C-alpha positions in Angstrom: 122.1 138.8 109.8 123.0 135.5 108.3 126.6 134.3 108.9 128.8 134.3 105.8 129.4 130.9 104.4 133.2 130.5 103.8 135.1 128.3 101.4 138.6 127.2 102.3 140.4 130.0 100.4 138.4 132.6 102.4 139.4 131.0 105.6 143.1 131.1 104.5 142.9 134.7 103.6 141.2 135.6 106.9 143.8 133.6 108.8 146.6 135.6 107.1 144.7 138.9 107.6 144.5 139.5 103.9 141.7 141.8 102.9 139.0 140.3 100.6 135.6 141.1 99.2 133.3 138.2 98.4 130.1 138.2 96.4 127.5 135.4 96.5 125.2 134.7 93.5 123.5 131.6 95.0 120.1 133.2 94.9 120.4 134.4 91.3 120.8 132.9 87.9 124.2 134.5 87.6 126.5 131.6 86.9 128.9 132.7 84.2 131.8 135.1 84.4 130.2 137.4 81.9 127.0 137.7 83.9 129.0 138.3 87.1 130.8 141.2 85.3 127.4 142.6 84.2 126.0 142.5 87.7 129.1 144.2 89.1 129.2 146.7 86.2 132.7 145.6 85.3 134.6 144.9 82.1 134.5 141.1 81.6 138.3 141.3 80.9 138.7 142.4 84.5 136.7 139.6 86.2 138.5 136.4 87.0 137.9 133.0 88.5 140.5 131.9 91.1 141.9 128.4 91.6 143.9 127.9 94.8 145.9 124.8 95.4 147.7 123.9 98.6 150.7 121.7 98.6 152.9 120.4 101.4 155.0 123.6 101.6 153.2 126.2 99.4 150.0 127.8 98.2 149.6 128.5 94.5 147.0 130.9 93.1 145.9 130.7 89.5 143.9 133.5 87.9 141.6 132.2 85.2 139.7 134.4 82.7 136.0 134.3 83.6 134.7 134.6 80.1 137.2 132.6 78.0 139.7 129.7 78.3 143.2 130.3 79.5 145.3 131.1 82.6 146.2 134.7 83.3 150.0 135.1 82.8 151.1 132.3 85.0 150.6 131.6 88.7 151.5 133.2 92.0 153.4 131.1 94.6 152.5 132.2 98.1 154.9 130.0 100.1 
């Protein structure tokens, strides 16, 4: 079995023992949020992109709509 390739946010979640589920679409033509929602059989309004920024003393998580512009009701400060 091929070892999972991790991005930094996955390593942070693992380190903090936060449960997560990841999906890889590298071998498909699925590149838009709407196509991801279709593959997962989910409502596009419930599929989000995540932007994580790490500062000197905190971690900020932004939820972005996958199929339109805009941030989902603010940010979460995980400091």
